N, C-alpha and C positions, 0 to 999 in steps of 0.2 A: 343703745343707751350709753351715754358717756359717764365717766367716773364722777364728773361734777353733778350730773343728774342723780346719780346714786346717792350722793351725799345729801341731796335735798330730801330723798325718800327715807333715808336712814333715821331710825329713832335716835334721840339724844342719849348720850351716855348717862346712865342712872347714877344717883348718889351712891358712893361707896359706903360699905359698912364694915367696921373692923371687928364686930362681935361675931360669935360663933353661931348665931341664929339670924334669920332674916329680920330686917328692920322694917316694921310695918309703916313707919313714917316716910319711907322712901317714896319717890314720886310715883303716883298711881295714874296710869294712863288707861284705866278701864273705859273712859269715855273718849278714847283716842280714835274712834272710827271717824276719820276725817271726811269721808264721803259715803254715799249710799252704796258704793261698790264694795266696801269692806264688809265682810261677814264675820261676826264674832262667834267662834266655835267654843270658846270657854271664857265666860265673863265672871267667874267666881261663884256661880250659883249651882250649876249642875254639869254632868258629863254626858248629856244627851246626844252630843255629836260624835261620841267616841265609843268604841268597843274595847273591852279589857281583854288582853291576851297575856297569859302568864299569871304568876302569883304575887306580883308586887303589891304591897299594902297601900294602894292609892286611897287617899282620903281628902276631902275638901276642908280646908281650915281658913277662916277669914275669907280672903278673896283669891286664894290660890289652891292648887292641887299638889299634894306632896306624897312622897314615899321614902321609906328608909329601911326597908327589908324586902326580901324576895327577889324576883327577877321578872321583868315583864314590860308591857307596852300599853299605851293608850293609842288605839288605831282609829283614824278618822273613818266615819261611816260612808264617806263618798270618795270617789277617785278624782284626782286632779292631774291635768296634763301641763298646761302653761299657766303659771300662777305666781303670785307674791304671797309669801307667808311671813308674818312677823309675830314675835312672842317675847316674853321676858322669862328669865330663869335665874334661880339662885341655887348654888351648889356649895357643899363644903369641899375642902381641899382634896380628900381622897375620892370624891364622887366619880362615877362612871355613868355617863348618860349620852344622849344624842337625839338628833331630830332626823328621822329616816324619811325620805321622800321617794315618790314614784315606786312604791313597793309592789313587787310582782305577785306576792302571795300574802294576804293580810293575816294569815295564820302562822306564817314562818318568816319573821322579820330578821334580816341580817345584812351585812355589808355586801354580800354577794348578790342579793336579790333586791336591794334598794340602794339609793345614794344615802350614805350615812354622814350627815353633817355632825361632826363629833363635838362632845362636851366631855373632855377627859384631859385635864391639865397634867396629870401624872402618868400618862400613857407610857409604858416602857419604851416603845418605839415612838419617839417624839415627832416623826415625820408627819403623822396624821393626827396630831393633838387637837385640842379645842380650836375651832376656826377653820379646820380643813375638812375635806371630804375623803373618807377612808378609801385607800387604793386608787384614788382619782386625782386629788389635788392637795399638795402641801400648803398650809397657810402661809401667806406672805409676811405675817407678823406673829410674834409670840405674845399672846395676851392671856394672862392668868385670870381666871374667873372665880376662884374659890373665895367664899365668905362675903359675897356682895351680889347685888342684883345686876343682871346683864341683859342686853338686848340682842336678838338675832333678827336679821332680815334675810330671807332666802328667796331668790328669784330663779325660776325655771322657765325658760322661753325657748322652746325647741331643744336644740342641743346645747344652748348657752346656759350655764349655771353660774350664779353669783351668790356669794355669801358675805354679809356685812355683820361684823361683831362689834358691838359698842361703838358704832359709827365708823369703823375702819373696814375697808374692803379687804377681805382675807383670801377670797377665791374668785377668780374670773377665768373660767375654763370652758372648753367645748368637749362634750361627751354625748354620744348618742346611744349608749347601751340600753337605757330605759326611757320610755316616753310618757308613761302614764301610770297612775296607781294611787292608793291612799298614802297618807303620811302617818308617822307614828312617833310618839314621844316615849323615850326609854327611861326605865329605871334599871341600873345595873349594880351600883354600889354607892355607899356613903349616904348622903341626904340630898334629895333632888326635889326642886319645887318649880312649877310652871304657873304663869298667869298671863292674862291678856293675849290669848291666842286668836289671831285674826288672819283671814285669807281673802284674796280677791283674784279673779281670773284675769288673764292678759289676752 
């Protein structure tokens, strides 16, 4: 797949919000399943496709799921090997979050047993900040995500991993350490919100 084709697949950059809480008037792509191949895992109504691991205080508010205390994950109830995953997230500036893919143990989520696509603008070691894959790929661009809605598109196709953040390709890497497993949405610190989580197999 060429970078040009990736730009066609990438979600448009969502409207920025300067306030300290999510702007519900931001573009809503809950109806963005553009083909029958896309499966909506979270459409704003329930978490039936996820298992809760840890003690983060996940709750559904309006059309999104959010947490602001504790520590934990929403882990998909199915395993995925080759797939495209797209979602939207809102975080405050100090937030620590991430999207973990191909996790080897759904009860023990971490960067050593999953690919961690990071959401952590203020990470002390900036090498694997937001847009990168921890211990695997440094993001090609520095994109700050605090205080606004953002989009992630993550593609895993064999050993080929690609990450697109707000329409910018930040990771294009080959790594064959992990081939299959569930994915997980993390709450680690600050305020973290997810919505419009969709996946399709490749």
